[in-house]
gemmi code that builds the backbone of each chain (N, CA, C; Angstrom):
import gemmi

chains = {
    "A": [
        ("UNK", (32.374, 105.149, -56.458), (32.328, 104.333, -55.261), (31.863, 105.178, -54.066)),
        ("UNK", (30.982, 104.638, -53.322), (30.542, 105.377, -52.134), (31.063, 104.710, -50.881)),
        ("UNK", (31.277, 105.503, -49.885), (31.684, 104.934, -48.601), (30.495, 104.982, -47.658)),
        ("UNK", (30.400, 104.019, -46.802), (29.265, 103.930, -45.891), (29.480, 104.875, -44.704)),
        ("UNK", (28.497, 105.717, -44.459), (28.627, 106.661, -43.343), (28.455, 105.934, -42.015)),
        ("UNK", (29.181, 106.401, -41.043), (29.049, 105.818, -39.713), (27.722, 106.258, -39.074)),
        ("UNK", (27.054, 105.337, -38.381), (25.796, 105.700, -37.706), (25.996, 105.928, -36.208)),
        ("UNK", (27.261, 106.000, -35.813), (27.527, 106.227, -34.397), (27.312, 107.697, -34.058)),
        ("UNK", (26.484, 107.953, -33.054), (26.225, 109.338, -32.668), (27.321, 109.823, -31.728)),
        ("UNK", (27.674, 111.100, -31.820), (28.644, 111.640, -30.853), (28.094, 111.487, -29.432)),
        ("UNK", (29.018, 111.308, -28.459), (28.581, 111.064, -27.071), (27.701, 112.183, -26.542)),
        ("UNK", (28.064, 113.432, -26.901), (27.312, 114.582, -26.392), (25.865, 114.538, -26.893)),
        ("UNK", (25.700, 114.134, -28.160), (24.356, 114.077, -28.745), (23.531, 112.986, -28.068)),
        ("UNK", (24.180, 111.847, -27.779), (23.471, 110.753, -27.109), (22.996, 111.215, -25.734)),
        ("UNK", (23.911, 111.907, -25.023), (23.551, 112.391, -23.684), (22.363, 113.337, -23.753)),
        ("UNK", (22.392, 114.249, -24.737), (21.312, 115.227, -24.873), (19.992, 114.536, -25.183)),
        ("UNK", (20.058, 113.574, -26.104), (18.819, 112.904, -26.491), (18.232, 112.118, -25.323)),
        ("UNK", (19.117, 111.470, -24.535), (18.615, 110.728, -23.369), (17.990, 111.681, -22.351)),
        ("UNK", (18.632, 112.852, -22.189), (18.130, 113.814, -21.209), (16.752, 114.338, -21.594)),
        ("UNK", (16.458, 114.355, -22.894), (15.176, 114.898, -23.341), (14.084, 113.838, -23.397)),
        ("UNK", (14.461, 112.571, -23.147), (13.446, 111.521, -23.126), (12.641, 111.600, -21.829)),
        ("UNK", (11.608, 110.778, -21.759), (10.838, 110.693, -20.524), (9.723, 111.711, -20.474)),
        ("UNK", (9.191, 111.856, -19.255), (8.029, 112.726, -19.062), (8.484, 114.064, -18.478)),
        ("UNK", (7.931, 115.144, -19.007), (8.284, 116.500, -18.553), (7.041, 117.224, -18.048)),
        ("UNK", (7.282, 118.062, -17.055), (6.180, 118.862, -16.499), (6.270, 120.299, -17.012)),
        ("UNK", (5.125, 120.846, -17.368), (5.043, 122.278, -17.657), (4.619, 122.969, -16.353)),
        ("UNK", (5.490, 123.864, -15.877), (5.233, 124.546, -14.602), (5.065, 126.043, -14.865)),
        ("UNK", (3.924, 126.592, -14.479), (3.702, 128.035, -14.613), (4.128, 128.718, -13.317)),
        ("UNK", (4.916, 129.783, -13.470), (5.427, 130.515, -12.308), (4.604, 131.778, -12.063)),
        ("UNK", (4.532, 132.175, -10.799), (3.743, 133.357, -10.444), (4.433, 134.639, -10.906)),
        ("UNK", (3.617, 135.624, -11.247), (4.151, 136.982, -11.404), (3.155, 137.904, -10.707)),
        ("UNK", (3.617, 139.070, -10.275), (2.718, 139.932, -9.499), (1.829, 140.802, -10.373)),
        ("UNK", (1.902, 140.620, -11.679), (1.255, 141.548, -12.607), (-0.036, 140.996, -13.198)),
        ("UNK", (0.020, 139.808, -13.764), (-1.142, 139.320, -14.504), (-2.351, 139.073, -13.604)),
        ("UNK", (-3.492, 139.513, -14.064), (-4.739, 139.400, -13.293), (-5.131, 137.936, -13.138)),
        ("UNK", (-5.764, 137.633, -12.013), (-6.244, 136.261, -11.782), (-7.203, 135.840, -12.904)),
        ("UNK", (-8.102, 136.740, -13.277), (-9.085, 136.406, -14.320), (-8.389, 136.139, -15.655)),
        ("UNK", (-7.289, 136.842, -15.888), (-6.526, 136.642, -17.136), (-5.870, 135.267, -17.128)),
        ("UNK", (-5.268, 134.896, -16.000), (-4.591, 133.590, -15.910), (-5.614, 132.459, -16.074)),
        ("UNK", (-6.788, 132.625, -15.478), (-7.856, 131.620, -15.649), (-8.232, 131.494, -17.127)),
        ("UNK", (-8.388, 132.629, -17.793), (-8.721, 132.626, -19.225), (-7.645, 131.886, -20.026)),
        ("UNK", (-6.386, 132.178, -19.730), (-5.285, 131.547, -20.478), (-5.297, 130.032, -20.262)),
        ("UNK", (-5.501, 129.607, -19.023), (-5.511, 128.162, -18.751), (-6.663, 127.470, -19.486)),
        ("UNK", (-7.814, 128.130, -19.511), (-8.960, 127.551, -20.234), (-8.657, 127.479, -21.730)),
        ("UNK", (-8.073, 128.547, -22.256), (-7.797, 128.630, -23.696), (-6.699, 127.637, -24.111)),
        ("UNK", (-5.602, 127.606, -23.358), (-4.433, 126.827, -23.796), (-4.606, 125.337, -23.496)),
        ("UNK", (-5.139, 125.023, -22.306), (-5.213, 123.609, -21.903), (-6.624, 123.035, -21.981)),
        ("UNK", (-7.592, 123.874, -22.276), (-8.968, 123.394, -22.352), (-9.549, 123.047, -20.987)),
        ("UNK", (-8.979, 123.620, -19.922), (-9.509, 123.349, -18.571), (-10.927, 123.905, -18.430)),
        ("UNK", (-11.725, 123.239, -17.590), (-13.011, 123.853, -17.234), (-12.744, 124.971, -16.209)),
        ("UNK", (-13.773, 125.731, -15.914), (-13.611, 126.905, -15.032), (-12.993, 126.521, -13.692)),
        ("UNK", (-13.501, 125.431, -13.088), (-13.044, 125.048, -11.748), (-11.567, 124.645, -11.752)),
        ("UNK", (-11.186, 123.829, -12.728), (-9.785, 123.398, -12.815), (-8.875, 124.598, -13.067)),
        ("UNK", (-9.294, 125.473, -13.980), (-8.477, 126.653, -14.288), (-8.303, 127.521, -13.052)),
        ("UNK", (-9.371, 127.684, -12.276), (-9.288, 128.511, -11.059), (-8.375, 127.857, -10.022)),
        ("UNK", (-8.495, 126.519, -9.881), (-7.653, 125.805, -8.918), (-6.167, 125.968, -9.270)),
        ("UNK", (-5.854, 125.803, -10.555), (-4.459, 125.941, -11.008), (-3.968, 127.383, -10.821)),
        ("UNK", (-4.836, 128.330, -11.137), (-4.456, 129.740, -10.979), (-4.150, 130.044, -9.516)),
        ("UNK", (-4.987, 129.516, -8.606), (-4.764, 129.779, -7.181), (-3.474, 129.119, -6.679)),
        ("UNK", (-3.145, 127.951, -7.249), (-1.855, 127.318, -6.906), (-0.703, 128.233, -7.295)),
        ("UNK", (-0.792, 128.786, -8.503), (0.261, 129.708, -8.961), (0.344, 130.892, -8.001)),
        ("UNK", (-0.816, 131.449, -7.682), (-0.866, 132.661, -6.861), (-0.362, 132.408, -5.433)),
        ("UNK", (-0.778, 131.291, -4.853), (-0.482, 131.046, -3.435), (0.832, 130.300, -3.214)),
        ("UNK", (1.172, 129.401, -4.148), (2.391, 128.597, -3.958), (3.520, 129.043, -4.878)),
        ("UNK", (3.231, 129.985, -5.758), (4.269, 130.502, -6.650), (4.451, 129.683, -7.910)),
        ("UNK", (3.783, 128.529, -8.006), (3.932, 127.682, -9.191), (2.826, 126.643, -9.243)),
        ("UNK", (2.570, 126.163, -10.445), (1.602, 125.081, -10.588), (2.001, 124.226, -11.790)),
        ("UNK", (1.890, 122.908, -11.598), (2.123, 121.991, -12.723), (0.822, 121.927, -13.520)),
        ("UNK", (0.888, 122.362, -14.765), (-0.342, 122.453, -15.546), (-0.465, 121.352, -16.600)),
        ("UNK", (0.633, 120.675, -16.878), (0.591, 119.611, -17.895), (1.833, 118.762, -17.727)),
        ("UNK", (1.744, 117.480, -18.090), (2.966, 116.671, -18.173), (2.845, 115.709, -19.339)),
        ("UNK", (4.010, 115.404, -19.934), (4.019, 114.527, -21.103), (5.338, 114.637, -21.833)),
        ("UNK", (5.320, 114.320, -23.113), (6.555, 114.301, -23.886), (7.143, 115.707, -24.048)),
        ("UNK", (8.472, 115.733, -24.121), (9.211, 116.994, -24.141), (8.745, 117.930, -25.272)),
        ("UNK", (8.580, 117.360, -26.457), (8.265, 118.219, -27.603), (6.944, 118.970, -27.399)),
        ("UNK", (5.958, 118.229, -26.913), (4.660, 118.880, -26.697), (4.731, 119.850, -25.508)),
        ("UNK", (5.525, 119.468, -24.501), (5.689, 120.355, -23.341), (6.317, 121.683, -23.776)),
        ("UNK", (7.307, 121.608, -24.656), (7.931, 122.842, -25.169), (6.909, 123.678, -25.931)),
        ("UNK", (6.058, 123.013, -26.691), (5.038, 123.749, -27.448), (4.092, 124.484, -26.491)),
        ("UNK", (3.760, 123.844, -25.364), (2.906, 124.524, -24.380), (3.617, 125.728, -23.761)),
        ("UNK", (4.909, 125.562, -23.472), (5.657, 126.690, -22.893), (5.657, 127.864, -23.880)),
        ("UNK", (5.859, 127.544, -25.152), (5.857, 128.598, -26.175), (4.503, 129.315, -26.195)),
        ("UNK", (3.431, 128.528, -26.164), (2.091, 129.142, -26.201), (1.849, 130.008, -24.962)),
        ("UNK", (2.296, 129.535, -23.801), (2.138, 130.337, -22.576), (2.943, 131.636, -22.681)),
        ("UNK", (4.126, 131.554, -23.304), (4.926, 132.768, -23.515), (4.186, 133.752, -24.414)),
        ("UNK", (3.451, 133.213, -25.400), (2.672, 134.105, -26.278), (1.626, 134.880, -25.474)),
        ("UNK", (1.193, 134.257, -24.378), (0.223, 134.928, -23.503), (0.932, 135.692, -22.381)),
        ("UNK", (2.252, 135.761, -22.444), (3.074, 136.521, -21.487), (3.020, 135.946, -20.071)),
        ("UNK", (2.842, 134.630, -19.992), (3.016, 133.946, -18.709), (4.397, 133.288, -18.714)),
        ("UNK", (4.992, 133.173, -17.535), (6.315, 132.567, -17.436), (6.164, 131.099, -17.069)),
        ("UNK", (6.791, 130.235, -17.885), (6.689, 128.795, -17.640), (8.051, 128.141, -17.820)),
        ("UNK", (8.259, 127.062, -17.096), (9.498, 126.289, -17.219), (9.126, 124.816, -17.402)),
        ("UNK", (10.132, 124.016, -17.735), (9.948, 122.566, -17.824), (10.776, 121.889, -16.748)),
        ("UNK", (10.222, 120.827, -16.195), (10.940, 120.007, -15.212), (10.764, 118.541, -15.588)),
        ("UNK", (11.817, 117.726, -15.432), (11.604, 116.294, -15.644), (10.670, 115.751, -14.566)),
        ("UNK", (9.751, 114.897, -14.973), (8.827, 114.288, -14.014), (9.474, 113.012, -13.485)),
        ("UNK", (10.003, 113.096, -12.265), (10.774, 111.982, -11.695), (9.885, 110.807, -11.290)),
        ("UNK", (8.571, 111.019, -11.289), (7.687, 109.941, -10.850), (7.481, 108.901, -11.950)),
        ("UNK", (7.940, 109.216, -13.188), (7.756, 108.264, -14.288), (9.074, 107.564, -14.603)),
    ],
    "B": [
        ("UNK", (-21.580, 139.588, -34.874), (-20.337, 139.700, -34.101), (-20.585, 140.532, -32.843)),
        ("UNK", (-20.202, 139.989, -31.709), (-20.385, 140.726, -30.459), (-19.379, 141.875, -30.393)),
        ("UNK", (-19.879, 143.030, -29.984), (-19.022, 144.220, -29.965), (-19.405, 145.058, -28.757)),
        ("UNK", (-18.407, 145.544, -28.065), (-18.716, 146.465, -26.969), (-17.995, 147.790, -27.217)),
        ("UNK", (-18.706, 148.852, -26.923), (-18.110, 150.187, -27.049), (-18.000, 150.792, -25.661)),
        ("UNK", (-16.889, 151.431, -25.433), (-16.654, 152.025, -24.120), (-16.294, 153.488, -24.300)),
        ("UNK", (-16.980, 154.336, -23.544), (-16.642, 155.762, -23.618), (-15.665, 156.084, -22.491)),
        ("UNK", (-14.530, 156.593, -22.880), (-13.472, 156.881, -21.913), (-13.380, 158.383, -21.676)),
        ("UNK", (-12.871, 158.737, -20.512), (-12.658, 160.151, -20.199), (-11.384, 160.606, -20.907)),
        ("UNK", (-11.559, 161.328, -21.986), (-10.425, 161.736, -22.827), (-9.307, 162.442, -22.039)),
        ("UNK", (-9.656, 163.401, -21.160), (-8.577, 164.109, -20.450), (-7.778, 163.189, -19.514)),
        ("UNK", (-8.396, 162.090, -19.094), (-7.693, 161.160, -18.202), (-6.833, 160.186, -19.006)),
        ("UNK", (-7.418, 159.672, -20.088), (-6.743, 158.591, -20.828), (-5.673, 159.120, -21.787)),
        ("UNK", (-5.947, 160.229, -22.471), (-5.012, 160.726, -23.498), (-3.572, 160.867, -22.963)),
        ("UNK", (-3.383, 161.428, -21.760), (-1.993, 161.563, -21.284), (-1.292, 160.218, -21.043)),
        ("UNK", (-2.085, 159.159, -20.892), (-1.470, 157.848, -20.635), (-0.956, 157.203, -21.930)),
        ("UNK", (-1.468, 157.687, -23.053), (-1.108, 157.041, -24.321), (0.367, 157.198, -24.663)),
        ("UNK", (0.949, 158.326, -24.251), (2.390, 158.509, -24.502), (3.196, 157.423, -23.803)),
        ("UNK", (2.774, 157.088, -22.591), (3.483, 156.043, -21.826), (3.333, 154.701, -22.542)),
        ("UNK", (2.106, 154.401, -22.979), (1.862, 153.119, -23.661), (2.669, 153.047, -24.960)),
        ("UNK", (2.694, 154.156, -25.712), (3.455, 154.167, -26.974), (4.945, 153.971, -26.712)),
        ("UNK", (5.452, 154.640, -25.699), (6.882, 154.534, -25.398), (7.244, 153.090, -25.006)),
        ("UNK", (6.378, 152.485, -24.186), (6.640, 151.097, -23.777), (6.489, 150.149, -24.966)),
        ("UNK", (5.529, 150.462, -25.829), (5.361, 149.655, -27.035), (6.617, 149.681, -27.889)),
        ("UNK", (7.232, 150.854, -28.011), (8.493, 150.964, -28.766), (9.579, 150.119, -28.126)),
        ("UNK", (9.648, 150.188, -26.809), (10.676, 149.425, -26.089), (10.452, 147.917, -26.247)),
        ("UNK", (9.190, 147.534, -26.381), (8.872, 146.098, -26.499), (9.078, 145.562, -27.916)),
        ("UNK", (9.439, 146.447, -28.850), (9.689, 145.953, -30.203), (10.835, 144.949, -30.238)),
        ("UNK", (11.797, 145.136, -29.339), (12.961, 144.241, -29.358), (13.156, 143.506, -28.035)),
        ("UNK", (12.170, 143.597, -27.150), (12.273, 142.914, -25.846), (10.983, 142.175, -25.536)),
        ("UNK", (11.109, 140.932, -25.120), (9.914, 140.202, -24.702), (9.457, 140.700, -23.337)),
        ("UNK", (8.145, 140.859, -23.187), (7.608, 141.307, -21.901), (7.879, 140.271, -20.816)),
        ("UNK", (7.753, 139.003, -21.160), (8.053, 137.910, -20.219), (9.207, 137.102, -20.820)),
        ("UNK", (10.437, 137.369, -20.390), (11.584, 136.665, -20.980), (11.452, 135.149, -20.842)),
        ("UNK", (12.018, 134.444, -21.827), (11.938, 132.977, -21.807), (12.748, 132.451, -20.618)),
        ("UNK", (12.103, 131.639, -19.793), (12.747, 131.147, -18.574), (13.359, 129.762, -18.755)),
        ("UNK", (13.110, 129.117, -19.895), (13.684, 127.780, -20.118), (15.193, 127.888, -20.269)),
        ("UNK", (15.910, 127.070, -19.502), (17.370, 127.177, -19.482), (18.038, 126.328, -20.563)),
        ("UNK", (17.428, 125.217, -20.922), (18.155, 124.243, -21.726), (17.671, 124.156, -23.175)),
        ("UNK", (17.165, 125.277, -23.696), (16.751, 125.281, -25.099), (17.980, 125.427, -25.995)),
        ("UNK", (17.966, 124.748, -27.118), (19.006, 124.923, -28.117), (19.050, 126.404, -28.525)),
        ("UNK", (20.249, 127.023, -28.588), (20.332, 128.464, -28.865), (19.644, 128.890, -30.166)),
        ("UNK", (19.790, 128.075, -31.219), (19.146, 128.436, -32.489), (17.624, 128.369, -32.360)),
        ("UNK", (17.176, 127.336, -31.650), (15.750, 127.147, -31.410), (15.198, 128.315, -30.586)),
        ("UNK", (15.979, 128.694, -29.567), (15.555, 129.798, -28.703), (15.469, 131.108, -29.508)),
        ("UNK", (16.452, 131.338, -30.377), (16.445, 132.560, -31.198), (15.211, 132.589, -32.099)),
        ("UNK", (14.854, 131.413, -32.637), (13.665, 131.345, -33.504), (12.404, 131.635, -32.688)),
        ("UNK", (12.356, 131.108, -31.469), (11.223, 131.388, -30.562), (11.102, 132.894, -30.324)),
        ("UNK", (12.233, 133.497, -29.966), (12.208, 134.929, -29.623), (11.704, 135.741, -30.809)),
        ("UNK", (12.206, 135.413, -32.003), (11.760, 136.145, -33.204), (10.251, 136.033, -33.376)),
        ("UNK", (9.742, 134.807, -33.235), (8.313, 134.593, -33.447), (7.472, 135.265, -32.354)),
        ("UNK", (7.960, 135.187, -31.125), (7.234, 135.814, -30.011), (7.224, 137.342, -30.151)),
        ("UNK", (8.364, 137.896, -30.590), (8.423, 139.352, -30.774), (7.477, 139.804, -31.883)),
        ("UNK", (7.407, 139.018, -32.942), (6.517, 139.351, -34.050), (5.065, 139.405, -33.554)),
        ("UNK", (4.689, 138.377, -32.779), (3.322, 138.329, -32.248), (3.083, 139.485, -31.278)),
        ("UNK", (4.054, 139.721, -30.397), (3.921, 140.790, -29.398), (3.764, 142.162, -30.073)),
        ("UNK", (4.561, 142.410, -31.109), (4.475, 143.691, -31.821), (3.118, 143.858, -32.491)),
        ("UNK", (2.602, 142.765, -33.053), (1.283, 142.828, -33.691), (0.199, 143.152, -32.676)),
        ("UNK", (0.300, 142.542, -31.485), (-0.694, 142.800, -30.426), (-0.655, 144.275, -30.004)),
        ("UNK", (0.542, 144.804, -29.843), (0.664, 146.190, -29.378), (0.167, 147.168, -30.444)),
        ("UNK", (0.415, 146.836, -31.703), (-0.124, 147.672, -32.790), (-1.650, 147.691, -32.734)),
        ("UNK", (-2.250, 146.524, -32.451), (-3.721, 146.465, -32.344), (-4.210, 147.300, -31.164)),
        ("UNK", (-3.497, 147.210, -30.038), (-3.879, 148.006, -28.859), (-3.818, 149.506, -29.190)),
        ("UNK", (-2.721, 149.929, -29.783), (-2.581, 151.361, -30.083), (-3.595, 151.810, -31.137)),
        ("UNK", (-4.006, 150.870, -31.994), (-5.003, 151.181, -33.021), (-6.371, 151.538, -32.447)),
        ("UNK", (-6.590, 151.184, -31.176), (-7.858, 151.550, -30.518), (-8.016, 153.063, -30.427)),
        ("UNK", (-6.862, 153.723, -30.308), (-6.907, 155.156, -30.008), (-6.759, 155.942, -31.317)),
        ("UNK", (-7.830, 155.865, -32.104), (-7.838, 156.460, -33.435), (-8.612, 157.778, -33.411)),
        ("UNK", (-9.004, 158.242, -34.589), (-9.717, 159.528, -34.689), (-11.013, 159.514, -33.879)),
        ("UNK", (-11.715, 158.354, -33.899), (-12.985, 158.270, -33.160), (-12.731, 158.446, -31.664)),
        ("UNK", (-11.639, 157.867, -31.199), (-11.324, 158.034, -29.780), (-11.065, 159.509, -29.466)),
        ("UNK", (-10.278, 160.186, -30.318), (-9.914, 161.569, -29.995), (-11.077, 162.545, -30.233)),
        ("UNK", (-12.077, 162.134, -31.026), (-13.228, 163.030, -31.194), (-14.369, 162.686, -30.234)),
        ("UNK", (-14.598, 161.376, -30.013), (-15.746, 160.967, -29.196), (-15.356, 160.342, -27.856)),
        ("UNK", (-14.105, 159.949, -27.738), (-13.666, 159.255, -26.514), (-14.098, 157.797, -26.474)),
        ("UNK", (-14.462, 157.251, -27.650), (-15.004, 155.883, -27.685), (-13.981, 154.898, -28.262)),
        ("UNK", (-13.855, 153.751, -27.590), (-13.072, 152.647, -28.152), (-13.996, 151.430, -28.246)),
        ("UNK", (-13.708, 150.555, -29.196), (-14.583, 149.396, -29.416), (-13.785, 148.105, -29.389)),
        ("UNK", (-14.360, 147.105, -28.718), (-13.754, 145.778, -28.664), (-14.705, 144.778, -29.327)),
        ("UNK", (-14.132, 143.843, -30.057), (-14.972, 142.826, -30.693), (-14.183, 141.515, -30.788)),
        ("UNK", (-14.786, 140.544, -31.467), (-14.141, 139.228, -31.581), (-12.798, 139.304, -32.291)),
        ("UNK", (-12.647, 140.298, -33.155), (-11.420, 140.406, -33.932), (-10.245, 140.959, -33.161)),
        ("UNK", (-10.525, 141.861, -32.217), (-9.387, 142.493, -31.527), (-9.261, 142.112, -30.058)),
        ("UNK", (-10.233, 141.352, -29.534), (-10.232, 141.063, -28.091), (-8.956, 140.340, -27.646)),
        ("UNK", (-8.595, 139.276, -28.376), (-7.426, 138.484, -27.942), (-6.118, 139.265, -28.046)),
        ("UNK", (-5.812, 139.876, -29.205), (-4.553, 140.629, -29.233), (-4.504, 141.761, -28.219)),
        ("UNK", (-5.639, 142.392, -27.952), (-5.607, 143.519, -27.018), (-5.410, 143.027, -25.583)),
        ("UNK", (-6.092, 141.947, -25.218), (-5.935, 141.462, -23.840), (-4.484, 141.006, -23.615)),
        ("UNK", (-3.852, 140.466, -24.664), (-2.452, 140.046, -24.547), (-1.520, 141.245, -24.538)),
        ("UNK", (-1.817, 142.240, -25.377), (-0.976, 143.449, -25.398), (-1.006, 144.146, -24.044)),
        ("UNK", (-2.180, 144.181, -23.431), (-2.289, 144.808, -22.104), (-1.390, 144.080, -21.103)),
        ("UNK", (-1.359, 142.744, -21.186), (-0.497, 141.968, -20.287), (0.967, 142.329, -20.531)),
        ("UNK", (1.348, 142.421, -21.807), (2.742, 142.725, -22.139), (3.141, 144.100, -21.618)),
        ("UNK", (2.299, 145.085, -21.849), (2.652, 146.450, -21.435), (2.658, 146.561, -19.914)),
        ("UNK", (1.723, 145.877, -19.251), (1.704, 145.921, -17.778), (2.984, 145.289, -17.204)),
        ("UNK", (3.403, 144.167, -17.786), (4.648, 143.542, -17.319), (5.829, 144.491, -17.508)),
        ("UNK", (5.834, 145.198, -18.639), (6.941, 146.114, -18.927), (6.870, 147.359, -18.033)),
        ("UNK", (5.657, 147.778, -17.704), (5.496, 148.904, -16.770), (6.127, 148.573, -15.419)),
        ("UNK", (5.880, 147.356, -14.959), (6.481, 146.948, -13.682), (8.005, 146.976, -13.794)),
        ("UNK", (8.504, 146.413, -14.882), (9.944, 146.313, -15.076), (10.594, 147.697, -15.131)),
        ("UNK", (9.950, 148.624, -15.828), (10.564, 149.930, -16.076), (10.290, 150.953, -14.972)),
        ("UNK", (9.095, 150.909, -14.377), (8.704, 152.006, -13.477), (8.238, 151.583, -12.088)),
        ("UNK", (7.565, 150.445, -11.996), (6.777, 150.192, -10.786), (7.463, 149.329, -9.739)),
        ("UNK", (8.698, 148.882, -10.015), (9.373, 148.040, -9.026), (9.518, 148.710, -7.656)),
        ("UNK", (9.720, 150.055, -7.602), (9.832, 150.688, -6.269), (8.598, 150.478, -5.396)),
        ("UNK", (7.469, 150.204, -6.006), (6.245, 150.021, -5.204), (6.230, 148.673, -4.484)),
        ("UNK", (7.008, 147.727, -4.964), (7.013, 146.398, -4.339), (5.909, 145.522, -4.906)),
        ("UNK", (6.204, 144.235, -5.003), (5.254, 143.323, -5.648), (3.961, 143.142, -4.852)),
        ("UNK", (4.079, 143.137, -3.519), (2.853, 142.943, -2.711), (1.893, 144.100, -2.923)),
        ("UNK", (2.428, 145.294, -2.943), (1.590, 146.479, -3.164), (0.987, 146.445, -4.560)),
        ("UNK", (1.817, 146.025, -5.507), (1.350, 145.957, -6.895), (0.214, 144.947, -7.038)),
        ("UNK", (0.336, 143.816, -6.359), (-0.707, 142.783, -6.441), (-2.001, 143.241, -5.782)),
        ("UNK", (-1.868, 143.921, -4.643), (-3.081, 144.343, -3.934), (-3.690, 145.584, -4.580)),
        ("UNK", (-2.854, 146.382, -5.227), (-3.334, 147.620, -5.836), (-3.685, 148.677, -4.815)),
        ("UNK", (-3.309, 148.436, -3.578), (-3.674, 149.325, -2.481), (-2.621, 150.441, -2.348)),
        ("UNK", (-2.807, 151.485, -3.163), (-1.832, 152.576, -3.201), (-2.577, 153.905, -3.209)),
        ("UNK", (-2.085, 154.834, -2.410), (-2.661, 156.176, -2.404), (-1.957, 156.990, -3.501)),
        ("UNK", (-2.687, 157.261, -4.577), (-2.073, 157.895, -5.753), (-1.420, 159.240, -5.438)),
        ("UNK", (-2.008, 159.979, -4.482), (-1.478, 161.330, -4.223), (-0.090, 161.292, -3.582)),
        ("UNK", (0.288, 160.130, -3.049), (1.612, 160.032, -2.422), (2.715, 159.758, -3.453)),
        ("UNK", (2.333, 159.460, -4.690), (3.332, 159.109, -5.711), (3.776, 160.348, -6.475)),
        ("UNK", (5.055, 160.353, -6.880), (5.488, 161.471, -7.730), (4.918, 161.278, -9.144)),
        ("UNK", (4.994, 162.339, -9.960), (4.261, 162.373, -11.234), (4.580, 161.192, -12.174)),
        ("UNK", (5.859, 160.886, -12.461), (6.113, 159.773, -13.403), (5.574, 158.437, -12.878)),
        ("UNK", (5.744, 158.212, -11.569), (5.280, 156.949, -10.978), (3.748, 156.888, -10.967)),
        ("UNK", (3.129, 158.028, -10.681), (1.657, 158.085, -10.641), (1.080, 157.797, -12.041)),
        ("UNK", (1.706, 158.394, -13.052), (1.242, 158.196, -14.430), (1.421, 156.723, -14.838)),
        ("UNK", (2.552, 156.161, -14.465), (2.808, 154.755, -14.799), (1.793, 153.850, -14.107)),
        ("UNK", (1.477, 154.149, -12.850), (0.539, 153.308, -12.112), (-0.888, 153.474, -12.656)),
        ("UNK", (-1.231, 154.689, -13.054), (-2.566, 154.896, -13.653), (-2.686, 154.123, -14.968)),
        ("UNK", (-1.589, 154.103, -15.707), (-1.551, 153.351, -16.955), (-1.738, 151.856, -16.663)),
        ("UNK", (-1.082, 151.394, -15.644), (-1.164, 149.991, -15.203), (-2.612, 149.627, -14.853)),
        ("UNK", (-3.280, 150.524, -14.132), (-4.681, 150.284, -13.752), (-5.611, 150.363, -14.975)),
        ("UNK", (-5.347, 151.316, -15.842), (-6.173, 151.488, -17.046), (-6.132, 150.228, -17.909)),
        ("UNK", (-4.943, 149.693, -18.118), (-4.812, 148.494, -18.953), (-5.472, 147.288, -18.282)),
        ("UNK", (-5.406, 147.229, -16.967), (-6.091, 146.140, -16.248), (-7.600, 146.248, -16.432)),
        ("UNK", (-8.099, 147.482, -16.441), (-9.538, 147.698, -16.630), (-9.971, 147.219, -18.018)),
        ("UNK", (-9.155, 147.518, -19.026), (-9.456, 147.035, -20.381), (-9.491, 145.505, -20.384)),
        ("UNK", (-8.499, 144.894, -19.745), (-8.465, 143.426, -19.701), (-9.723, 142.870, -19.038)),
        ("UNK", (-10.098, 143.471, -17.919), (-11.273, 142.967, -17.197), (-12.547, 143.099, -18.037)),
        ("UNK", (-12.660, 144.230, -18.738), (-13.833, 144.433, -19.610), (-13.902, 143.352, -20.681)),
        ("UNK", (-12.765, 143.104, -21.309), (-12.736, 142.104, -22.388), (-13.033, 140.714, -21.827)),
        ("UNK", (-12.418, 140.379, -20.707), (-12.616, 139.034, -20.145), (-14.077, 138.852, -19.712)),
        ("UNK", (-14.656, 139.923, -19.183), (-16.044, 139.843, -18.715), (-17.032, 139.693, -19.876)),
        ("UNK", (-16.750, 140.390, -20.982), (-17.754, 140.446, -22.060), (-17.413, 139.624, -23.293)),
        ("UNK", (-16.133, 139.349, -23.514), (-15.748, 138.697, -24.769), (-14.938, 137.420, -24.561)),
        ("UNK", (-14.998, 136.854, -23.352), (-14.171, 135.659, -23.109), (-14.588, 134.495, -24.004)),
        ("UNK", (-15.887, 134.382, -24.287), (-16.342, 133.281, -25.147), (-15.769, 133.418, -26.560)),
        ("UNK", (-15.630, 134.664, -27.014), (-15.037, 134.889, -28.342), (-13.593, 134.414, -28.353)),
        ("UNK", (-12.871, 134.713, -27.284), (-11.455, 134.316, -27.215), (-11.349, 132.798, -27.106)),
        ("UNK", (-12.162, 132.203, -26.254), (-12.078, 130.751, -26.057), (-12.517, 130.002, -27.314)),
        ("UNK", (-13.396, 130.608, -28.080), (-13.910, 129.927, -29.264), (-13.073, 130.137, -30.508)),
        ("UNK", (-12.096, 131.042, -30.446), (-11.329, 131.365, -31.663), (-10.224, 130.357, -31.925)),
    ],
}
model = gemmi.Model(1)
for chain_id, residues in chains.items():
    chain = gemmi.Chain(chain_id)
    for i, (resn, *xyz) in enumerate(residues, 1):
        res = gemmi.Residue()
        res.name, res.seqid = resn, gemmi.SeqId(i, " ")
        for name, pos in zip(("N", "CA", "C"), xyz):
            atom = gemmi.Atom()
            atom.name, atom.element = name, gemmi.Element(name[0])
            atom.pos, atom.b_iso = gemmi.Position(*pos), 0.0
            res.add_atom(atom)
        chain.add_residue(res)
    model.add_chain(chain)
structure = gemmi.Structure()
structure.add_model(model)
structure.setup_entities()
């Protein structure tokens, strides 16, 4: 005889899953070390930006300390953060409150 | 395959290699750019760190591999499509670690501008800063000549 498993999720898990829903921003933070030309290269390589877009984003990082480089689902946003880490850039995720 | 060869001044570069090797050893168990995400699942984060360290160590091994017998006999190093990406990334990692370990006294603004009179620095700091500049030069060479190889890979 088998017993039917409960499909009720623990409250903590529900809260976590809800928190991870929605749209997330990938934000690259400035560092004083990486060359401007290197950051432009990384943006072109990782996000497929053209030269002008990559330069604009790089200058935002340099002058404002941060730039939003992508927004979308959490899972893909995390994958972008991981890839940026592979290039030794510092990135964080923020919920996109406009969605 | 596009390849560039660069002849380096052996007496200038050779003394910097000890610094690069030492930092490379330190980076075996430390990420050059620590993960800044706060809300990652701990197991997931540990898996990330392991994978990032593996990649970082491979890049640094490739960078150190530049300085082989040909370098010590002829002063020549070669960059191509195969090593451009790992080397440009390894240079970033070591430069970040140089700042962390040695260059913080210079201040970030000075570090960004690069406007420093080398003769005013004491020997360990001067060597670290020369290493920092040397690695930036390698990065610039690769980005200038092999960026299409990196973007196309």
